[in-house]
KEKE-593257 format. One record per residue (C-alpha): y negated, x, z. Coordinates in steps of 0.5 Angstrom, whole numbers, padded with zeros to 4 digits, always signed. Layout:
BEGIN
YXZ ...
***
This chain:
BEGIN
-0038+0103-0116 -0041+0098-0111 -0049+0098-0112 -0054+0101-0107 -0055+0097-0100 -0061+0093-0100 -0062+0093-0108 -0062+0086-0111 -0062+0086-0118 -0060+0080-0123 -0055+0081-0128 -0059+0083-0135 -0058+0076-0138 -0062+0073-0132 -0067+0079-0131 -0074+0077-0133 -0076+0082-0139 -0083+0085-0137 -0084+0090-0142 -0088+0089-0148 -0090+0082-0149 -0095+0083-0155 -0099+0076-0156 -0098+0074-0164 -0104+0076-0169 -0106+0069-0169 -0107+0068-0162 -0111+0075-0162 -0115+0073-0168 -0123+0073-0166 -0123+0066-0169 -0118+0063-0164 -0120+0060-0157 -0115+0058-0152 -0116+0055-0146 -0111+0054-0140 -0113+0050-0134 -0110+0049-0127 -0112+0046-0121 -0107+0050-0116 -0109+0047-0110 -0110+0054-0106 -0109+0061-0109 -0105+0063-0103 -0098+0062-0106 -0100+0066-0112 -0101+0072-0108 -0096+0072-0103 -0090+0077-0105 -0083+0074-0105 -0078+0076-0101 -0075+0080-0106 -0081+0085-0104 -0077+0087-0097 -0071+0090-0101 -0071+0096-0104 -0073+0095-0112 -0068+0098-0117 -0071+0103-0121 -0073+0100-0128 -0074+0093-0124 -0080+0095-0120 -0085+0090-0123 -0081+0084-0123 -0080+0085-0115 -0087+0087-0114 -0090+0080-0116 -0091+0073-0112 -0086+0068-0114 -0091+0064-0117 -0094+0069-0121 -0100+0068-0125 -0098+0074-0130 -0092+0071-0131 -0096+0065-0133 -0101+0069-0138 -0095+0072-0141 -0091+0066-0142 -0097+0062-0146 -0098+0068-0150 -0104+0071-0146 -0109+0066-0147 -0117+0068-0148 -0118+0064-0141 -0114+0061-0135 -0119+0057-0131 -0116+0055-0124 -0119+0050-0119 -0119+0049-0111 -0117+0056-0110 -0119+0055-0103 -0122+0062-0101 -0126+0063-0095 -0133+0066-0099 -0133+0072-0094 -0125+0074-0095 -0126+0080-0100 -0119+0082-0099 -0116+0075-0102 -0121+0076-0108 -0119+0083-0109 -0111+0081-0109 -0113+0075-0114 -0116+0081-0118 -0110+0085-0118 -0105+0079-0119 -0108+0078-0126 -0109+0085-0128 -0104+0088-0132 -0100+0093-0129 -0098+0097-0135 -0099+0104-0135 -0098+0104-0143 -0103+0099-0145 -0098+0095-0148 -0100+0088-0144 -0107+0085-0144 -0112+0086-0138 -0116+0080-0135 -0122+0080-0131 -0124+0075-0126 -0130+0071-0124 -0130+0067-0118 -0135+0061-0115 -0134+0060-0108 -0138+0055-0103 -0144+0057-0100 -0146+0050-0097 -0147+0051-0090 -0146+0043-0088 -0141+0040-0093 -0136+0046-0094 -0134+0048-0087 -0127+0045-0086 -0121+0049-0086 -0124+0056-0084 -0128+0055-0090 -0122+0055-0095 -0124+0049-0099 -0126+0048-0106 -0128+0054-0111 -0126+0056-0118 -0124+0062-0121 -0124+0064-0129 -0119+0069-0131 -0122+0072-0138 -0118+0076-0142 -0121+0083-0142 -0122+0084-0150 -0125+0077-0151 -0129+0078-0145 -0132+0085-0148 -0133+0082-0155 -0136+0075-0154 -0139+0074-0147 -0146+0074-0145 -0146+0072-0138 -0142+0068-0133 -0146+0064-0128 -0146+0058-0123 -0150+0052-0123 -0157+0052-0119 -0155+0045-0117 -0148+0046-0113 -0147+0050-0107 -0140+0048-0106 -0136+0053-0111 -0135+0048-0116 -0138+0050-0123 -0137+0057-0127 -0140+0057-0134 -0139+0062-0139 -0144+0063-0144 -0142+0067-0151 -0145+0070-0157 -0144+0066-0163 -0137+0064-0164 -0136+0060-0171 -0142+0056-0172 -0145+0057-0165 -0145+0060-0158 -0141+0057-0153 -0142+0055-0146 -0135+0054-0143 -0135+0050-0136 -0130+0051-0131 -0130+0045-0126 -0127+0042-0120 -0131+0036-0120 -0133+0032-0113 -0128+0027-0111 -0131+0021-0109 -0130+0018-0102 -0133+0015-0096 -0134+0021-0092 -0142+0023-0091 -0145+0028-0095 -0151+0032-0092 -0157+0035-0095 -0160+0042-0094 -0162+0040-0087 -0156+0037-0085 -0158+0030-0085 -0153+0025-0088 -0156+0023-0095 -0150+0019-0097 -0143+0019-0099 -0139+0023-0103 -0139+0018-0108 -0146+0018-0108 -0146+0026-0109 -0140+0025-0115 -0145+0020-0118 -0151+0025-0117 -0147+0031-0120 -0145+0027-0126 -0152+0026-0127 -0154+0034-0126 -0148+0036-0131 -0150+0031-0136 -0157+0034-0136 -0155+0041-0136 -0150+0040-0142 -0156+0036-0146 -0160+0042-0145 -0155+0047-0147 -0154+0043-0153 -0161+0043-0155 -0161+0050-0154 -0156+0051-0160 -0150+0051-0155 -0143+0048-0156 -0141+0046-0149 -0134+0046-0147 -0132+0042-0140 -0125+0044-0137 -0122+0043-0131 -0121+0037-0125 -0126+0032-0127 -0123+0027-0121 -0123+0021-0126 -0118+0018-0130 -0121+0015-0136 -0117+0009-0138 -0110+0005-0136 -0107+0010-0141 -0109+0015-0136 -0105+0012-0129 -0098+0011-0128 -0096+0006-0126 -0103+0004-0125 -0110+0006-0126 -0114+0007-0119 -0119+0001-0118 -0119+0000-0111 -0124+0001-0107 -0129-0001-0113 -0133+0005-0112 -0128+0009-0116 -0129+0004-0122 -0137+0005-0121 -0136+0013-0122 -0131+0012-0128 -0136+0008-0132 -0141+0012-0130 -0137+0018-0133 -0135+0015-0139 -0143+0013-0140 -0145+0020-0139 -0140+0024-0143 -0137+0019-0148 -0142+0014-0150 -0148+0014-0155 -0152+0008-0152 -0157+0009-0147 -0156+0009-0139 -0160+0009-0133 -0161+0015-0129 -0156+0015-0123 -0159+0011-0117 -0156+0015-0111 -0161+0019-0106 -0157+0025-0106 -0162+0031-0107 -0160+0037-0103 -0159+0042-0109 -0165+0039-0113 -0170+0038-0108 -0177+0038-0111 -0174+0038-0118 -0176+0032-0123 -0171+0027-0125 -0168+0028-0131 -0169+0022-0136 -0163+0020-0139 -0163+0018-0146 -0156+0016-0148 -0149+0019-0147 -0147+0025-0150 -0141+0023-0155 -0137+0028-0153 -0129+0029-0155 -0123+0029-0150 -0119+0034-0154 -0112+0031-0151 -0114+0024-0153 -0117+0026-0160 -0110+0029-0162 -0106+0024-0158 -0109+0018-0158 -0104+0013-0155 -0100+0018-0151 -0098+0017-0144 -0100+0024-0141 -0101+0026-0134 -0104+0032-0130 -0104+0030-0122 -0097+0030-0120 -0097+0029-0112 -0092+0032-0108 -0088+0028-0103 -0086+0024-0109 -0081+0024-0114 -0084+0028-0120 -0087+0023-0125 -0086+0017-0120 -0094+0017-0119 -0099+0021-0123 -0106+0021-0127 -0109+0025-0132 -0115+0027-0128 -0116+0034-0131 -0119+0035-0138 -0122+0039-0143 -0128+0036-0147 -0132+0038-0152 -0139+0037-0155 -0138+0033-0161 -0140+0038-0166 -0134+0042-0163 -0129+0036-0164 -0127+0038-0171 -0125+0045-0169 -0120+0043-0164 -0113+0045-0167 -0108+0044-0161 -0108+0040-0154 -0103+0039-0149 -0101+0038-0142 -0095+0042-0139 -0092+0037-0135 -0086+0040-0132 -0084+0041-0124 -0083+0048-0126 -0090+0049-0129 -0093+0045-0123 -0091+0050-0118 -0093+0050-0111 -0099+0046-0113 -0100+0038-0114 -0103+0039-0121 -0100+0041-0128 -0103+0046-0133 -0107+0043-0139 -0109+0047-0145 -0113+0047-0151 -0114+0051-0157 -0120+0052-0162 -0119+0055-0169 -0126+0057-0172 -0124+0060-0178 -0125+0054-0182 -0131+0050-0184 -0129+0045-0178 -0127+0039-0182 -0122+0034-0180 -0117+0036-0184 -0116+0043-0180 -0113+0039-0174 -0106+0040-0173 -0102+0036-0167 -0100+0039-0161 -0093+0042-0159 -0091+0037-0154 -0094+0031-0157 -0089+0025-0155 -0092+0020-0159 
***
């Protein structure tokens, strides 16, 4: 017999299975930490329902028809329900409570049987009155999506940082996991440009390049203080820096020269051991009245992707309007305190147009196994290494 008018239901072989999707026991182990990160370049496509919702869903397939085409729940299922998914550039007006609620709903489990894992949402959106006013205030912003069971077991607090008002940082502080508590940063770093940067009084005090250097200085100081307090630090997100020639295709960006200055500063602060001078920019908008932090050397942090794939060409930024892979850069990273390097068990980049979705970045991930002693012998290669 013919189907009911208005019903759209794919054949069983094509239908997305939305029933029980249990994560494997190893993925849910309290000693495993899995972090995925994705600059989504605007959250709207992940909240807009697909055209299928305008038709009467068939019985038993309602869940499939009530999700957006770019589904965050689909992503979480597909990747085994990771401990956390960090999103950057969510571009939500800070007064738009409806969109924030929509994002909460988009990551929550719709299961009534408890068969799917649930997630909680934290966001940090711009409050800067002078530097984040364009596009109807739909600029910047980060969202940290944390698996609820992991959140309830491990998380002490989630906070912004005192020295940023553009909605670029969220920090998850945990109880001890493995050898120490963790401070896990979701980061959308400043993009260095010649555009002006204004202080709290609205006066221009430099360029966005100057601001980038200042933020790198403040981030390094905060990481150093956290490590001194006994935390292991994880920085995950869009750093807006490509580190070396391996990280740019067809070439690493070297013009204008200020990009080289920003890159050298980033390398010295986060990866080097040698002493470096304090950044000389005059941008003090969010740190007025605070003494400058004396830099005594780099943090010698570990780039998780480079640790496991030292010579692989892998990229995270794939601009739209060009053939996929024609021009790309690795500007998104997950980097960790030196003390955590030995616990990195997997790291990779999901380099497909499908995983990119409506964004101009692809996701990346890292997994940590705190069940062992943190010896180098515990480290395994990523599933998508192309060496």
